[in-house]
N, C-alpha and C positions, 0 to 999 in steps of 0.2 A: 504493500500500500504506500509506504513512505517512498520507496524507490519510484513508483509510478508518479507520485506527486512531484518528485524532484525532476523526473524526466519530462513532465508536462506542467511547468510553472504557470502557464496561462490558464490552466484549469483552476488552479488555486486562486489566481487573481480574479477570474470570472466569478467564482463563488463569493469572494470577498465583496466584489461590486454588487452582487445580488443581495447579500445580507445588508450592506450599507444602504442600498435602495429601499429595502423593506423598512429599515429603521427610520429613514428619512420620511417615507410615506406615512408611517404610523405616528410619528411625532407631530405631523401636521393635521392629523384627523381631528383632534379635539377643538381645533380653531376654525372648523368649517361652518359653524353656526347651524341654524335649523335647516332641515332638508327642504328641497323644493317640492313642487306639486307631484311630478312623476315619481320622484324618490319616495315621498311619503305614501303614495298609492301602493307602490311595490312593497314597502316595508310593513304597512298595516296588514296586507294580505299575508305576508310572510309571518307576521306575528300570530295570525290565526292558526297557521300551520304549526308554528312553534308551540303555541298553547296546547294544541291537540297532542303533539308529540310528548310534551312534558307531562301531560296527564294520562298518556297512553290511551287516548280516545281515538282509536283507529277509524271509527265511523266518521267522526268530525274531521279528521285529517283527510280521509278519502273524499268527503263532500267538498272540502275546500280545494283539494288538488284538482278535481275535475270540474269545478264550478266554471261556467262559461264567461270568464272575464275577457276583456279586450286583449290582455296579455296572457300567454300560455304559462304553465305552472313551474317549469324546471328552474328558471332563474329565481323565482320566489322561494322555491324549495331550498336552494343554496343559501339564500339569506336567512331562511328559517333555521337552518342548521347552525348558522352563526349566532342567532338569538338563543338557541338551546345551550350552546357552549359558552357564550360570553355575556349573557344577560340581555336586558331589553332596552338599553340606552340608545340615545341618538347616534352614538359613535359605532355601535356594534356592526351594522351592515356595511359601514364605510371601512372598518377594520377588515371585515371578511373580504370585501372587494379588493382592498389593498394587497392582502395575502394572495388572492387569486391572480392579481396583476403580475406580481413577482414570479409566481409559479408559471404563468404564461410566458413571460420573458425567458425564464430558464428553459422552457420547452422549445422556444424558438432557437436556442443555442443547439439543441439536438437536431432540429430541422436544418440549421446551417451546416452541421457536420455531414449531413447527407447530400447537401447541394454543393459543397465546396470541392475544389480540385484536390486530388490526393496530395497529402503532405502539408496541407494548409488548414486542416479542420479546426485545430485549437485556436488559431488566429481568427478564422472566420467566426467561430462561436463567440470569441471575446468581443469583436467589433459589432456583432449582432446584438449582444447584450448592451453594449454602450449605446447603440442607436435606440434600443428599447427603453433603457433607463433615462435617457435624455429627451424622450418624447413628451413634451409639455402637455399635449392633448390627452395622452394616455394617463398621465399622473393626475390631471384635472378630473377626468372621469373616474379614475380608480378610487378617489376619495368620496364617492357618492354611492347611494344604493341603486344606481342605474344598472341596466342589464347588459350594456355593451361590453363590459369587461368579461362577463361570463360567456357571452357569445364568442368573444375572441379566444378564450380558453378552449371552448369546444371546437372552434375552427382549427386551431393548431393541433389539438389531439386528433381530430378527424384526418388532417393531412398526414400526420405521422402514422396513423393506423392504415391509411391507404398505401403509403410507401412500404410499410412493413408487410402488408398483405401481398403486395406486388413482388417484393424482393424474396419473401419466403414461400410464395405460392400457398399461403395459409388460408384455409376456409374460415377458421376462427377469427382471424384478423379482418377478413372480408365482411363477416357478420358485424364485427366491432366497427368497421367503417360505416356500414349502414346504420348502426345504432347511433353513431356520432351525428350523422345527417339528420336523423329523426330528432335527436336531442337538440341540435342547433335550431330546428324549427320550433321546438317546444320551449326553448329559452326565450326567443323573441321571433315573431313571424318575419320581421324585416330581413334577418340575416341568414335564415335557413336556406333560401334559394341561392345565396352566394356560395355556400359550401357545397350544396348539391350541384350547382353548375360547374364549380371548380373541379371537383372529383369526377363528375360525370364526363366533362370534356377530356380530362386526362385519361380516364379509363377507355373512352371511345377511341382516343388516339392509340392506346395500347393494342386494342383488338383490331384496329383497321390497318395496322402496319403489315407489310408483306410477311407472311409466314409466322403469325403469332403461335406460340406453343399451346398445346391443349390445356395445360394446367392453368395458364392465364385466362383462357376462355371460360374455364369452368369456375373461376372465382367469382366473377361479377354477378351471375344470377343469385348468389347468396347475398350479396350487397343489395341488389334490387329487391329481392324478396323481403329482406329485413326492413327496408324503407317502406315497401308496400304494406307490410304487416303493421308497422308502427303507425303509419298515417291512416290506415283503415280503422285501427283501434280508436284513434283520437277523433277522426272526422266522420266515421260511418257508424261503428258499433262499439262504443267505449264500455266493454264488458267490465263489471257486471251490470252497468246501466243499459238503457235501451237506445235505439237509434235517434230518439228525440234529442237526447243530449249531444249526440254526434252532430245532428243538424244545427244545434245551437252553437257548437264550436265552429262549424263551417260558416255560420252567419256572422260570428264575431270576427273570423278571418277576413271575410269580405268587407265588413264594417271597418276593420282596422286599415286595410289598404284604401278603402273608399275615402275615409277621413283624411288620410295622408296625402291624397291627390287633390284635395280641395284647397290646400294652402301653397303659396309660392314664397319661398324664402331664399335669398341669395341669388346667384347666377353662375354661369360657367366660369367667369373670371375668378370667382370666389374659391374655386378648387385650388388654384395656385397658392393662394394665401393660406388656406386651411391646411392643406397637406404640407406645403413647403415650410411654412413658418410655425404653425401650431403643432405639426407632427415632427419637426426636426429642430434641433437646437440652433443650427446655423445654416447659412446658405451653402457652406461647404458640405455639410451633411446632406442637404437637398441634392446637390450635384452628385455626390457619391452614390446616393440611393437611386437617383434617376439613371445614372450610368450603369449601376448594378441591374436595374430593371431592363435596360437595353441589352446588357450582357446576358441576362437570364433568357430573354426572348431568342437571342442568337443560339443559346444552348437548349433549344426547345426539346431536343431528343432526350435530355437528361430529366428524369421524372420529377425530382425535387425542385430543380430550377423551374421547370414548366409549371408546377403547382403554385410556387411562390409568385411567378410572373402573372399567372392567370388570376389569382385572388386579388392582387394589387390592381391590375388593369380593370377587372370586373368591378371592384369597389369604387374606383374613380369614375368609371362609366356610369354606374348606377347613381352616383352622387350628382353627376352632371345632368343626367336625363330625368331623374326623379324630382318633382317640383318641391317637395318638402325637405329642404336641405338644412339640417342641423349639423354643425361641425362634428359632433360626436358620432354621427353615422359613418365617418371615415375610420373609426377606431378598429373595427373587426377586420379591416383589410390592410392595415399599416404594416403588419408583421412581415409581409412578403418583401416590402422595400428594405426593412432592416436586414433580413436574411441575405438578399441579393447584394445589398450594399456591403455587408460584412464580408461576403465571399469575394467580391471584387477587390476590396481592400487587402484581403489575405492573398489573393492571387498576385496583386501588384507587389506586395512586400516579399512574396516568395521569390521574385526575380531579383531581389537585392541580395548581394553576396552576404554570407552568413555573419561575418563580423559586424556588418553595418545594419543588419536586419532589425535588431532590437532598438537602436537609436532612431532608425527610420520610423518604426512603429510608434515610438514615443513622440516624435515630432508630428506625425499624422494625428495622433490623439490630441496633442496640445493644440494643433491647428483647428481641429473640429470643435473643440470646446472653447478655445480662446477667441474665435471669431463670432461668438454668439451675438446675434443682433446686428452684426455689421452689414449694412446695406438693406436691412429688412424694411425700413420705412420707405426707402426708394422703390423697392419692389411693390409694396402695397400701393404706392402712389401711381405706379405704372399700370397696375392691374385693376384699379377701381374706377368706376364711372362717376361723373358729376364733378362739380367744382372742388378744387383742393383749397379749403379755407384754413385759417390759423387754428380754429377750433378742431377741425378734423385732423390736422397735423398733430396737435397735442393729444388727441384721443388715440391716434395710432401709435405715437411714441410711448404712451402709457401702456398700451397693449403689448408692444414689443418688449418693454421692460419686464412685464409679467411673464412673457414667453421665455425670456432669458433665465428668469429665476424659476427653474423647473419645479423645485420642491418648496417654493416660498409659501408662506401662510396666506390662504385666501378663502373666501366663502365658496359654497357649493354653486354649481351652475343653476341659473334661474332661482336665486334665493328668494324667500318670502319677504314682504315689506318689513321694514325695521320695527314697526309697531306690533308685529305678530307676537313677540315674546310677552309684551304687556297684555295683549289680548288673551293669550293662553293663561297667564297668571290670574287675570280677573275671572275668566271662565272657571278655572279649577277651584278658585275660592268659593264659588257658588255651587260646586259639585261635590263638596266633601261628603264622603259616605254614600255617594250616588254614582251610578254608572250608566243608566239607561236614559237616553235623551234623543230628541229629534233635532234636525238642523235644516235651516233654509239659507242658502246663499253660497258664498265661495267655498269650494270643497277643501282647499288646503288647510285652513285652520281647523275644520271639522276632523280631518284625518289626524292632525297633530294633537287635538284634544283627546281623541280616542287612544292614540298611542301613549300619551302621558298619563291618562287615567289608568290604563292597563299597567303601565310601568310602576305606578305608585301603589295601586291596589292589588294587582295580580288577578283581578277578576276578568275572565275571558268575556263576560257579558258586555264589557265596555267596547269590545271590538265588533259587536253585532247590534242590530241587523245591518246587512250590507247596504240596504236601500233606505237608510235613515236620513238621507239628504233629499228633501223634496225637490230642490232645483234640479238634481240629477235625474229624478224620475220623470219630470215634465208632466205633472198632473194637469189635466186639461179643464177640469170643472171644479166648482166649489164643493159639491157633494163628494167627489173622489178625494179631494184634498182633506175634507173633514174625516173621511174614513181612514186616511193615512194618519192624521193627527191623533186619532183616538188611541193609537198604539203607544203613546208616549206620555209620561207624567210631566215632562217639561220639554219645551222647544225653544231653541235659540234661532234668532233671525239676524243675519249679517248682510249688510249691503253698503255700497259706497253712497254717501249722502247726495252727491251730484247726479246719481242715476235714479233718484226717486221720482220716476215719472210713470204714467199709466202703461207705457209700453214694455217695461221690463218684467220678466217672469218673477224675479225675486220680489219686486214691489207688489205684484198682484197677489202672491202668496202671503206677503206680510199684511196686506189689507184684509185678506180672508182671515188671517190669524187674529187680527185686532178685533174683529167682530165675532170670533168664535165664542159661543156661549159657555163653553166649558173651561175657558182659560182666562187668566188675567195677567197684566204686566207686573212682573216681580222686580225687575231691575233693568236699567238701561245705561249704557256708557258709550262715549265717543273716543276713538283712537286715531292718531295721526292728525293731519291738517291739510287744508287746500284740496286739491283734486283727489288726493288719496285718503280723505277722511272717511273712516268707517264707523257705522252705527251698529252696535251689538245690543240686542234686546232679548231678555229672558222672559218667556211666558210659562207660567206654571198652572197646573190644573186647579180649578177653584174647588175649595172644600165643599 
């Protein structure tokens, strides 16, 4: 063991870098503040799973696992396991995601060793890890309960399983490859097709080459069968439930992609900034990864290089073509650039004579890290539309500074308004010893109230019912609203004061609530000011 480590010092250095990255990630977790809307939604559902696991209530766990949410269950299950082992605090899912991110980067090193030119595997793995650890966008998302990190892990494992199945002619690994494809779909619908397309294209190339051997041809029906079986179970007949639940899952899938195509965020020019500057620490890292991508395409016959090039190009293409462009959507495809960039660095250094190889590698590393932010503002200016004002310049400079400080302390993506903490404290003061309540208005505070009540009381009832937010149910008539309200002893209404007009759903519900004969106003408070002023009212059932 010691002899092996002495013979491969870069393996030791790579491990040290990974441990340092994990420590840096975890040290920043407590400073991320309250979770945003998507993160809170995933976390509360994961808390329901965790509560069921902790009480060994397998029926409740199964019901929550197969419930037809907009997001499938495997990512939330991963967060639930984090809650089981590390408590129910705000930081728990972030810590779990941070560990997941470092494990993912470690596995990309394994992928790099498969794609590298012989004799350069350790160097390729090291630079792959460097690119992964210095990816600002990845670190940003890793400190959240969002599902992109888990999707990336499944994608990397799926690529490794495919390569192992191909190299060993193993049916077991072919089944594992299919299981990874199903898992990627059931972590988040957005990214399952990315892995399916990547592995499917590579396998198709394998079987279409002149004279493929029989063992290779016999492998892929096992993968296809596993994928078909998994998707049939989820979307058609989710045993032991019936086909109605499968139809509900299918409807949620269509609804998920339908909602995503309604919104238009960013544009094609945004890809350069998002991938180049938010995904890489410096423009030199961008150049190296892009050159690695070109190199990978030229080595198309090499399976590992082909997989990495495919996943990166497909991720960028989907980002350009899909109208709903959030920068975090790039995360599950970034690892292909790390691997190919690392392999290209290793190949270039391999051509340096041995006495100068280590100094050359050190200089390259210093150049990649030392040029962080150099020229970034100029690149943004060249790729963005519209007038370049002083205010825009200052905003971009601030963003570039943040991108350079990869592990700097920062809030989570899309953080809640600053008055949310005071709103939670006021709400919880009125909920001492109580857990069941209804909610009308913005869903984020409602989810956070559920989370905090459960954390402090341990009562799973605080996490139910799922449909306790009337605004989310879209009740169309006062009788249906009153039927909903009868299920709660107390109801909160939350709305922005400047939106209190007849046309808003929340105001309509609040008006119905005000004249509900069974309730009276128990407390009212205002939070924030100006356009963001919020009015929170508590109605309690009349004695």
